Every structure is written in structure tokens, then in C-alpha cells.
C-alpha positions, -999 to +999 in steps of 0.1 A: +040-068-112+005-070-126-023-084-105-037-117-119-074-120-126-089-138-096-108-165-117-076-172-137-056-175-105-082-199-090-081-221-122-043-222-122-043-233-085-069-260-092-048-274-120-016-273-099-033-289-069-047-318-089-012-326-102-006-340-137-035-359-151-026-394-164-028-399-201-056-422-210-043-446-236-063-457-265-077-492-259-086-499-295-055-522-300-067-543-270-103-544-284-089-555-317-069-583-300-100-595-283-119-595-315-091-614-333-092-639-304-130-642-309-125-650-346-099-676-338-121-692-311-151-692-335-128-711-360-118-736-333-155-741-322-163-750-358-134-774-362-134-791-328-160-816-316-175-826-283-162-810-251-133-794-270-157-776-293-178-765-263-147-750-247-139-732-278-174-718-280-172-706-244-138-689-252-155-672-281-183-658-259-157-646-233-136-629-260-167-611-273-175-600-237-139-589-232-141-566-263-174-552-249-158-546-215-129-527-231-153-506-252-172-499-219-139-487-203-133-464-232-168-450-229-163-444-191-132-425-200-151-403-225-134-418-256-153-431-285-148-468-289-147-467-327-167-486-353-167-524-353-164-544-384-170-581-387-151-604-363-120-616-381-116-653-385-086-676-382-080-696-414-046-711-411-053-746-398-060-760-363-026-761-349-014-726-360-047-711-346-043-729-313-006-718-310-014-682-320-043-682-295-020-695-267+005-668-273-021-641-275-038-652-243-005-652-224+004-618-238-030-602-231-030-615-195+002-595-190-012-565-207-043-565-185-023-572-154-001-542-161-033-520-162-048-535-130-033-505-110-055-481-129-074-461-103-106-460-122-109-494-139-082-515-123-106-542-111-119-546-146-084-551-159-077-576-131-107-596-140-097-596-177-062-607-167-076-637-148-099-645-177-069-646-201-049-667-177-078-692-176-081-691-214-043-698-218-047-729-196-077-741-217-060-734-249-028-753-239-051-782-229-069-781-262-035-781-280-025-812-261-058-829-266-059-824-304-022-829-310-025-800-334 
């Protein structure tokens, strides 16, 4: 049997002792969902008045911050976050935008909660899950207030 190069042997043992490295998933679909939410919230802020409009504006700001947080996680992981185009806007009427936003917030809360066990960025995902749960509650209330 041939003798293995000492540096090669050391590298192999380092790799084996670390175990399999988890695959870092691409977060761009989550960033896109946050940007779509921001577009819908901007639409709502423009079409709702008073306290409801203020809530929609706050949701818009939080969605923008969520997209920034996700891009930050990608940067921490060494991945390029990709180029950003303009924030898409919702243009299908008040009730459909509210309903779509409710479904998206509920879904995204689950997506972020599923990632909260991430050893590096779990607390960020936990905070984003809580943010989406809060947004879901606000959106359901707005839907009830406006009657769609």
C-alpha cells in the first residue's frame, strides 16, 4: 500500500471530522416574496385612509426591512444577493391584494419558522417569523375593517 502524503491525509481527516456541511439554500425566493409583499403593502397604503393606511405603510416598511435582512443573511453566508429591480406592485383591487397578502404572510411565517433552527442565523429567522405572524394578524384585521 502506498503511503499517503501527510498534508493530504490531514485535509481528509479535517473534512471527515467536520462531518457533512449543510447545503446553504438560495434565499432569493424569500427575498422576492418580501419584495412582492412590499409592493402589495405600498398599494394598500395608497388606497387605505387613516389608521388603516398607516398600518399598511408600516407593513411596507417592515417588508422592505425583511428583504434587507434576507440579503444580509445571504451576504453572511458568502452568497451574492443578486440585483434588485423595482418593487413590484399589486394592481388587482383592494380585496384581492388583502387576501393575497394574508396568505403570503401566513406562508412566510411558516417558512421562516422552519429555518429558525439554522445554527448561524436561526434568531434572525425566528424574528422574521414573528414579524410575519404579526403582519398576518394586521392584514386579517384590515380585511375585516375594509370589508374588501
